Residue, then its C-alpha position, 0 to 999 in steps of 0.5 A: m878611687q879619686h881621679t886627678a883632673p888630667s886623668f879624669y878628662s883624658d878619655m872624654i875631652m875630645q867627645a865633649a869638644e865634639w859635642h860642644t862644637q856640634l851643638h853650636a853648628e848652624d845645622v844642628s838638628e833635633a836628632d843631634r840634641l837627642a843623641f847629646s842627651q843620651w851621651l850625657a845620660s850614659d856617664s855622670r862624668h860626661a856632664t862634668a866634662f861638658a860643663q868645663m868645656e862650656k866654661l872654657w868657651t866662656h873664658f874665651d868669650e870674655v877675651q874679645d881681642s885675643a888672637s887665639k879667640q879670633a882664631l878659635t871663633a873662625v874655626i868654630k862659629p861657622a862650623k859645618r859637618k865637615r869642620i866639626k872634627a877640626a873645630a873640636t880638635v882645636l877646642s879639645l887641645l885648649a882644654v887639655i892645656l887647661v887641664g894640664g895646668i899650662v895656663a896664664n899665671s901658672l894656675p892649675a886648670r881647676v882653679m882657673l875654671a872654679d865657680y869663684r876665684m879671688g885674685t891677689g889682694e881680693q876678698r869677697t863675701i857671697e850669699l849661697p842659695d840657702r842664704s848661708q854666707l861664704t867669705l873668700d880670702t885672697q887667692s882662694a878658689v871654690n866650686i859650689h855644689f847645691s843640688h838634689g838636697q846637698r850643700r857642698i863647697e869644694l875648696l880648691q885652694g886658699k881660705i874661706l869663712v862659712q856662716v851656715a844657714k840652719d837646715k838639719q835636713h841638708p848637711f853643709i860640707v866643705e870638701t878638699v882633697e885632704g878631707t871634709a868639714r861638716a857643719l854641726g853648727t853655724q860658723y867655721t873657717v877652712q884653709r887649704q895650702h901646700q896640700v894641708t887642710r886646716v879647720m877652725v871652729i868659731e861657733s857651735s861644732v864641726e865634724a872634720c874627717a880626713a880622707q878615708s880616715a878618722c873624724v874628730t868633732l871640734v868646738p869653738g876655739e879648736s882646730v885640726q889639720l887634715q893631711r894625708g898619712m898624718p894622724l888627727r890632732k886637735g889644736v887650740a886657736d885664737i878665734q879673734n886673731e885667726t879671723a882678722w884676715t876678714h878685715f884685711k889684718l894680720v895679728a902677729d904674736d912673736m911670729p917669725i918674720p918669714v911666716l909673716l912675709g909668706e902670708l903677706q905674699r898672698y896679698h902682694s902683687g909683686h914677688l917678695h924674695f927672702d931667705a927664710a933660714a937667714l931671717a928665722q931668728v927675726h920675730v915680730s908682734g903687732v897688727f899688720a895691714l894686708d890691704d896695704t902691703a907697701h905700708t906693711l913692708n915699710l913698717l917692717a923696714d923701720t921696726t925690725p933688723v931687716t933691709i927691704t929693697q924694691y927693685t921694681p914693682w914686681l920684685t922686692l928683696i928682704k935681707p937681714v941687716p948685716k951684723r956689725v964687726d967690731 
C-alpha cells in the first residue's frame, strides 16, 4: 500500500526532528549517536524522514537573511538537553508545513525538496552516476535513487528525456505515481502532468506498466498514457516534434491555441489568463520559441484572431477578437 507524503511522515516527523536537533547539540555523545543508529535501523522509513529533515535544514541554510532562519537558528544551534524538545517542535512544525504543501510558490512539499527541481523557463541536463543522461524540462522535479544496484528515477512532475547507459545487470526505471517505464534500450521521454504519465520511445524499446496493472512494450515512435483506472492504449508519436522542447521549441500542427497557451504557460513567468472554451476554435501551426515567451505572444497577436493585453509583467489577458457585426 502506498502512502501519501503527509500520512507517510505524520507519526515520525517529531522523532526525526528530535534526532536532528540532538545530533546538532553541543553536548551530543557517542551514546546518542549509537541510539540514533539503532533508531534508523528499526524502520526503513526513518532514514527517509531524517534525510528530508536534513534537506529542510539545508533549505534554511541557503536563506541567510530570513527572519524565520534567524529565529530557528537561535533555538536550534545552541541546543542543550532542556531545549531539544522546543527546538524539535519548531523544526517539526516547519516540516509538517512543508509536507502539507503549504509552502512558498504553492509547491507540494516533495517537489520543493526534490533532488533536482527546475524553475520556470529552466532546463538542465545532468549526468547520472552510471553515465546515463537526464534532461529535465521546465517546472520538472525528480529524485535520483542509485544504490544497491538499482537505477531508479522518481519523476514527481514535469517532463524528462532519458539517454540510458547500457547495463543489463541493472534495469533503468522511471517511476511515477501512475506507473513505471523500464528501459529495454536507450532513449525515451516521460511526462507527468495532471495525474497522467505519458511515455514516448525514441530509440530501442521501453516496458511501460500502469501501477498494479498491465504492461505494454513500446518501440520508437510509440507512446502510451498511464492513468489510474484507464486501460493502456498505444499511440503514435512524432519523435522530432515531441522532443523539440529540448531545444526550447514547440512544434504546432493545427494545434488548438488553448493547448499551445497551456504549454507556453509552463515557460512564462507571469500568468496567462484565457478562456479555453472561447478560444477553442482558434488553431495554429508553426514553430514557436519557448525561451522567449514575449516574442511568441507577440507573434500570436499578429497572426491569429486573438487580442493579447499585458497589464503587468505578471498578468497577460488573451481573448478572441470580437466578431464584427454588419
